[in-house]
ROVO-861739 format. One record per atom (N, C-alpha, C, O): atom name; x, y, z; residue number from 1. Coordinates in Angstrom, 3 decimals. Example, Ala and Ser with C-alpha at 12.3 -4.5 7.8 and 13.67 -1.06 7.14 Angstrom:
2
REC, atome, xx, yy, zz, num
REC, N, 13.190, -5.690, 7.800, 1
REC, CA, 12.300, -4.500, 7.800, 1
REC, C, 13.200, -3.300, 7.800, 1
REC, O, 14.236, -3.319, 8.465, 1
REC, N, 12.850, -2.250, 7.080, 2
REC, CA, 13.670, -1.060, 7.140, 2
REC, C, 12.900, 0.030, 7.870, 2
REC, O, 13.409, 1.138, 8.039, 2
***
This chain:
75
REC, atome, xx, yy, zz, num
REC, N, 102.148, 83.293, 137.487, 1
REC, CA, 102.416, 84.104, 136.367, 1
REC, C, 101.371, 84.491, 135.452, 1
REC, O, 100.762, 83.579, 134.894, 1
REC, N, 101.124, 85.436, 135.255, 2
REC, CA, 99.662, 85.812, 134.270, 2
REC, C, 99.779, 85.366, 132.814, 2
REC, O, 100.761, 85.731, 132.167, 2
REC, N, 98.828, 84.590, 132.253, 3
REC, CA, 99.100, 84.323, 131.225, 3
REC, C, 98.517, 85.025, 130.026, 3
REC, O, 97.894, 85.965, 130.520, 3
REC, N, 98.395, 85.070, 128.840, 4
REC, CA, 97.759, 86.158, 127.879, 4
REC, C, 96.939, 84.884, 127.023, 4
REC, O, 97.494, 84.349, 126.063, 4
REC, N, 95.601, 84.476, 127.465, 5
REC, CA, 94.850, 83.593, 126.392, 5
REC, C, 93.734, 84.358, 125.596, 5
REC, O, 92.584, 83.956, 125.774, 5
REC, N, 93.905, 85.253, 124.869, 6
REC, CA, 92.932, 85.705, 123.856, 6
REC, C, 93.310, 85.532, 122.511, 6
REC, O, 94.444, 85.286, 122.100, 6
REC, N, 92.230, 85.687, 121.824, 7
REC, CA, 92.393, 85.863, 120.307, 7
REC, C, 93.050, 87.366, 119.725, 7
REC, O, 92.392, 88.406, 119.706, 7
REC, N, 94.411, 87.258, 119.280, 8
REC, CA, 94.888, 88.621, 119.194, 8
REC, C, 94.167, 89.132, 117.964, 8
REC, O, 93.705, 90.248, 117.728, 8
REC, N, 94.192, 88.050, 117.263, 9
REC, CA, 93.322, 88.725, 115.749, 9
REC, C, 92.207, 89.566, 115.868, 9
REC, O, 91.964, 90.712, 115.491, 9
REC, N, 91.552, 88.651, 116.529, 10
REC, CA, 89.941, 89.111, 117.120, 10
REC, C, 90.157, 90.419, 117.604, 10
REC, O, 89.657, 91.365, 116.994, 10
REC, N, 90.871, 90.610, 118.670, 11
REC, CA, 90.762, 91.631, 119.469, 11
REC, C, 91.137, 92.933, 118.395, 11
REC, O, 90.609, 94.037, 118.256, 11
REC, N, 92.152, 92.355, 117.793, 12
REC, CA, 92.439, 93.536, 116.766, 12
REC, C, 91.720, 93.965, 115.704, 12
REC, O, 91.945, 95.063, 115.195, 12
REC, N, 90.737, 93.103, 115.243, 13
REC, CA, 89.989, 93.628, 114.241, 13
REC, C, 88.641, 94.180, 115.034, 13
REC, O, 87.868, 94.876, 114.375, 13
REC, N, 88.373, 93.941, 116.214, 14
REC, CA, 87.228, 94.566, 116.804, 14
REC, C, 87.545, 96.131, 117.751, 14
REC, O, 86.738, 96.586, 118.561, 14
REC, N, 88.711, 96.687, 117.459, 15
REC, CA, 88.841, 97.969, 118.039, 15
REC, C, 89.124, 98.760, 116.939, 15
REC, O, 89.343, 98.390, 115.786, 15
REC, N, 89.091, 100.276, 117.555, 16
REC, CA, 88.923, 101.488, 116.606, 16
REC, C, 89.909, 102.484, 116.932, 16
REC, O, 90.033, 103.460, 116.192, 16
REC, N, 90.830, 102.306, 118.254, 17
REC, CA, 91.845, 103.096, 118.417, 17
REC, C, 93.200, 102.879, 117.873, 17
REC, O, 93.584, 101.810, 117.398, 17
REC, N, 93.768, 103.750, 117.953, 18
REC, CA, 95.335, 103.860, 117.383, 18
REC, C, 96.215, 102.924, 118.185, 18
REC, O, 97.203, 102.565, 117.544, 18
REC, N, 96.131, 102.430, 119.408, 19
REC, CA, 97.101, 101.995, 120.099, 19
REC, C, 96.352, 101.710, 121.347, 19
REC, O, 95.770, 102.571, 122.007, 19
REC, N, 96.411, 100.253, 121.670, 20
REC, CA, 95.828, 99.824, 123.416, 20
REC, C, 96.676, 98.761, 123.619, 20
REC, O, 96.915, 97.820, 122.863, 20
REC, N, 97.155, 99.032, 124.840, 21
REC, CA, 97.531, 97.961, 125.838, 21
REC, C, 96.989, 96.994, 126.304, 21
REC, O, 96.256, 97.307, 127.242, 21
REC, N, 97.017, 95.298, 125.948, 22
REC, CA, 96.168, 94.518, 126.425, 22
REC, C, 96.432, 93.489, 127.274, 22
REC, O, 95.715, 92.592, 127.719, 22
REC, N, 97.786, 93.813, 127.455, 23
REC, CA, 98.398, 92.504, 128.615, 23
REC, C, 99.665, 93.329, 129.042, 23
REC, O, 100.168, 94.146, 128.271, 23
REC, N, 100.099, 93.118, 130.138, 24
REC, CA, 101.749, 93.256, 130.559, 24
REC, C, 101.966, 92.384, 131.299, 24
REC, O, 101.064, 92.057, 132.070, 24
REC, N, 103.128, 91.754, 131.330, 25
REC, CA, 103.790, 90.506, 131.809, 25
REC, C, 105.129, 91.225, 132.303, 25
REC, O, 105.509, 92.363, 132.025, 25
REC, N, 105.743, 90.269, 133.105, 26
REC, CA, 106.931, 90.604, 133.602, 26
REC, C, 108.205, 90.678, 132.570, 26
REC, O, 109.230, 91.332, 132.761, 26
REC, N, 107.903, 89.850, 131.424, 27
REC, CA, 108.676, 90.268, 130.199, 27
REC, C, 108.409, 90.082, 129.043, 27
REC, O, 109.091, 89.650, 128.113, 27
REC, N, 106.854, 90.595, 129.136, 28
REC, CA, 106.279, 91.042, 127.663, 28
REC, C, 105.350, 91.795, 127.948, 28
REC, O, 104.942, 92.122, 129.062, 28
REC, N, 104.866, 92.195, 126.571, 29
REC, CA, 103.507, 92.925, 126.800, 29
REC, C, 102.453, 93.008, 125.245, 29
REC, O, 102.942, 93.297, 124.154, 29
REC, N, 101.437, 92.791, 125.387, 30
REC, CA, 100.792, 92.885, 123.936, 30
REC, C, 100.076, 94.107, 123.784, 30
REC, O, 99.248, 94.467, 124.620, 30
REC, N, 100.349, 94.764, 122.763, 31
REC, CA, 99.979, 96.243, 122.180, 31
REC, C, 99.029, 95.637, 121.076, 31
REC, O, 99.408, 94.665, 120.421, 31
REC, N, 97.966, 96.132, 120.901, 32
REC, CA, 97.282, 96.444, 119.514, 32
REC, C, 97.706, 97.708, 118.803, 32
REC, O, 97.999, 98.690, 119.486, 32
REC, N, 97.763, 97.762, 117.434, 33
REC, CA, 97.921, 99.055, 116.620, 33
REC, C, 97.035, 99.012, 115.399, 33
REC, O, 96.798, 97.948, 114.826, 33
REC, N, 96.671, 99.877, 115.104, 34
REC, CA, 96.214, 100.367, 113.928, 34
REC, C, 96.844, 101.345, 113.121, 34
REC, O, 96.707, 102.528, 113.433, 34
REC, N, 97.501, 101.034, 112.151, 35
REC, CA, 98.428, 102.062, 111.533, 35
REC, C, 97.888, 102.412, 110.050, 35
REC, O, 97.857, 101.579, 109.145, 35
REC, N, 97.472, 103.736, 109.921, 36
REC, CA, 96.692, 104.223, 108.544, 36
REC, C, 97.649, 104.085, 107.446, 36
REC, O, 98.849, 104.206, 107.691, 36
REC, N, 97.291, 103.876, 106.417, 37
REC, CA, 97.653, 103.444, 104.992, 37
REC, C, 98.375, 104.639, 104.882, 37
REC, O, 97.776, 105.623, 105.315, 37
REC, N, 99.395, 104.813, 104.464, 38
REC, CA, 100.764, 105.965, 104.320, 38
REC, C, 101.064, 106.714, 105.521, 38
REC, O, 101.497, 107.864, 105.451, 38
REC, N, 100.858, 106.131, 106.602, 39
REC, CA, 101.320, 106.425, 108.227, 39
REC, C, 102.854, 105.588, 108.448, 39
REC, O, 103.497, 104.771, 107.789, 39
REC, N, 103.006, 106.200, 109.590, 40
REC, CA, 104.258, 105.561, 110.284, 40
REC, C, 104.247, 105.773, 111.769, 40
REC, O, 103.579, 106.647, 112.320, 40
REC, N, 105.065, 104.881, 112.407, 41
REC, CA, 104.957, 104.780, 113.956, 41
REC, C, 106.525, 105.559, 114.270, 41
REC, O, 106.795, 105.922, 115.416, 41
REC, N, 107.281, 105.717, 113.379, 42
REC, CA, 108.776, 106.051, 113.628, 42
REC, C, 109.518, 104.974, 114.470, 42
REC, O, 109.066, 103.856, 114.720, 42
REC, N, 110.660, 105.443, 114.851, 43
REC, CA, 111.361, 104.415, 115.477, 43
REC, C, 111.076, 103.796, 117.001, 43
REC, O, 111.027, 104.505, 118.006, 43
REC, N, 110.906, 102.428, 116.995, 44
REC, CA, 110.896, 101.947, 118.128, 44
REC, C, 111.693, 100.989, 118.507, 44
REC, O, 111.808, 99.974, 117.820, 44
REC, N, 112.382, 101.165, 119.687, 45
REC, CA, 113.293, 100.078, 120.330, 45
REC, C, 113.033, 99.529, 121.665, 45
REC, O, 112.430, 100.197, 122.505, 45
REC, N, 113.446, 98.383, 121.894, 46
REC, CA, 113.177, 97.599, 123.048, 46
REC, C, 114.290, 96.988, 123.511, 46
REC, O, 114.417, 95.930, 122.895, 46
REC, N, 115.214, 97.151, 124.347, 47
REC, CA, 116.192, 96.735, 124.983, 47
REC, C, 116.401, 95.621, 125.867, 47
REC, O, 117.380, 94.887, 125.997, 47
REC, N, 115.280, 95.642, 126.452, 48
REC, CA, 115.036, 94.733, 127.455, 48
REC, C, 114.372, 93.325, 126.985, 48
REC, O, 114.555, 92.248, 127.552, 48
REC, N, 113.824, 93.475, 126.205, 49
REC, CA, 112.789, 92.342, 125.595, 49
REC, C, 112.729, 92.257, 124.181, 49
REC, O, 112.859, 93.272, 123.497, 49
REC, N, 112.512, 90.951, 123.597, 50
REC, CA, 112.138, 90.857, 122.093, 50
REC, C, 110.729, 91.283, 121.799, 50
REC, O, 109.856, 91.084, 122.643, 50
REC, N, 110.448, 91.872, 120.623, 51
REC, CA, 109.325, 92.173, 120.055, 51
REC, C, 108.814, 91.208, 119.326, 51
REC, O, 109.651, 90.620, 118.643, 51
REC, N, 107.709, 90.834, 119.231, 52
REC, CA, 107.045, 89.762, 118.240, 52
REC, C, 105.854, 90.754, 117.589, 52
REC, O, 104.930, 91.186, 118.278, 52
REC, N, 105.975, 90.983, 116.495, 53
REC, CA, 104.742, 91.601, 115.447, 53
REC, C, 103.827, 90.738, 114.579, 53
REC, O, 104.221, 90.154, 113.570, 53
REC, N, 103.000, 90.713, 114.887, 54
REC, CA, 101.629, 89.677, 114.000, 54
REC, C, 100.758, 90.773, 113.420, 54
REC, O, 100.510, 91.819, 114.020, 54
REC, N, 100.304, 90.459, 112.194, 55
REC, CA, 99.637, 91.339, 111.524, 55
REC, C, 98.547, 90.503, 110.859, 55
REC, O, 98.750, 89.544, 110.114, 55
REC, N, 97.352, 91.001, 111.233, 56
REC, CA, 96.107, 90.655, 110.845, 56
REC, C, 95.710, 91.115, 109.633, 56
REC, O, 94.881, 90.436, 109.026, 56
REC, N, 96.192, 92.308, 109.053, 57
REC, CA, 95.459, 92.833, 107.957, 57
REC, C, 96.641, 93.774, 107.209, 57
REC, O, 97.454, 94.329, 107.949, 57
REC, N, 96.728, 93.924, 106.037, 58
REC, CA, 97.436, 94.753, 104.891, 58
REC, C, 99.203, 94.327, 105.109, 58
REC, O, 99.655, 93.386, 105.760, 58
REC, N, 99.933, 95.342, 104.346, 59
REC, CA, 101.341, 94.853, 104.167, 59
REC, C, 102.011, 96.506, 104.684, 59
REC, O, 101.288, 97.481, 104.885, 59
REC, N, 103.442, 96.506, 104.819, 60
REC, CA, 104.146, 97.855, 104.851, 60
REC, C, 105.644, 97.291, 104.812, 60
REC, O, 105.972, 96.284, 104.183, 60
REC, N, 106.476, 98.061, 105.551, 61
REC, CA, 107.421, 98.053, 105.624, 61
REC, C, 108.258, 98.157, 106.785, 61
REC, O, 107.590, 98.833, 107.568, 61
REC, N, 109.406, 97.849, 107.362, 62
REC, CA, 110.099, 97.579, 108.715, 62
REC, C, 111.524, 97.953, 108.391, 62
REC, O, 112.125, 97.524, 107.407, 62
REC, N, 112.045, 98.819, 109.326, 63
REC, CA, 113.545, 99.005, 109.253, 63
REC, C, 114.105, 98.111, 110.319, 63
REC, O, 113.900, 98.261, 111.524, 63
REC, N, 114.791, 97.221, 109.800, 64
REC, CA, 115.492, 96.544, 111.161, 64
REC, C, 116.718, 96.695, 110.974, 64
REC, O, 117.209, 96.584, 109.851, 64
REC, N, 117.491, 97.003, 112.151, 65
REC, CA, 118.901, 96.718, 112.009, 65
REC, C, 119.537, 97.639, 110.781, 65
REC, O, 120.643, 97.376, 110.309, 65
REC, N, 118.796, 98.648, 110.356, 66
REC, CA, 119.296, 99.416, 109.146, 66
REC, C, 118.898, 98.959, 107.863, 66
REC, O, 119.227, 99.518, 106.817, 66
REC, N, 117.912, 97.547, 107.972, 67
REC, CA, 118.033, 96.994, 106.507, 67
REC, C, 115.780, 97.114, 106.344, 67
REC, O, 114.932, 96.755, 107.161, 67
REC, N, 115.643, 97.648, 105.192, 68
REC, CA, 114.194, 97.926, 105.068, 68
REC, C, 113.790, 96.195, 104.555, 68
REC, O, 114.357, 95.572, 103.657, 68
REC, N, 112.718, 95.732, 105.383, 69
REC, CA, 112.225, 94.565, 105.263, 69
REC, C, 110.723, 94.356, 104.624, 69
REC, O, 110.189, 95.384, 105.039, 69
REC, N, 109.833, 93.751, 103.965, 70
REC, CA, 108.255, 93.883, 104.049, 70
REC, C, 108.042, 93.244, 105.157, 70
REC, O, 108.793, 92.457, 105.735, 70
REC, N, 106.636, 93.721, 105.542, 71
REC, CA, 106.130, 93.313, 106.511, 71
REC, C, 104.594, 93.092, 106.225, 71
REC, O, 104.037, 93.743, 105.341, 71
REC, N, 103.884, 92.113, 107.028, 72
REC, CA, 102.463, 92.048, 106.985, 72
REC, C, 102.143, 90.989, 106.585, 72
REC, O, 102.977, 90.156, 106.230, 72
REC, N, 100.651, 90.752, 106.551, 73
REC, CA, 100.103, 89.059, 106.362, 73
REC, C, 100.719, 88.736, 105.288, 73
REC, O, 101.246, 89.512, 104.491, 73
REC, N, 100.658, 87.202, 105.215, 74
REC, CA, 101.512, 86.618, 104.020, 74
REC, C, 103.103, 87.219, 103.820, 74
REC, O, 103.607, 86.959, 102.728, 74
REC, N, 103.695, 87.776, 104.509, 75
REC, CA, 105.476, 88.244, 104.090, 75
REC, C, 106.100, 87.119, 104.762, 75
REC, O, 107.325, 86.998, 104.754, 75
***
């Protein structure tokens, strides 16, 4: 089994592209994304696995199961 042993926050701050897959495991994937203010990524679903979101900067909102919720650092 492969393990992901990197500092996600440091990796996210050191990149300049919109989306980068940095690790893919059997049941999980680590993807770094930078979303510009006022932008959105649209609807995204994952039927086979849970998705964990970690924010290293900024705030926004997400629609989860039809309910809009605040997201971001310290939310």
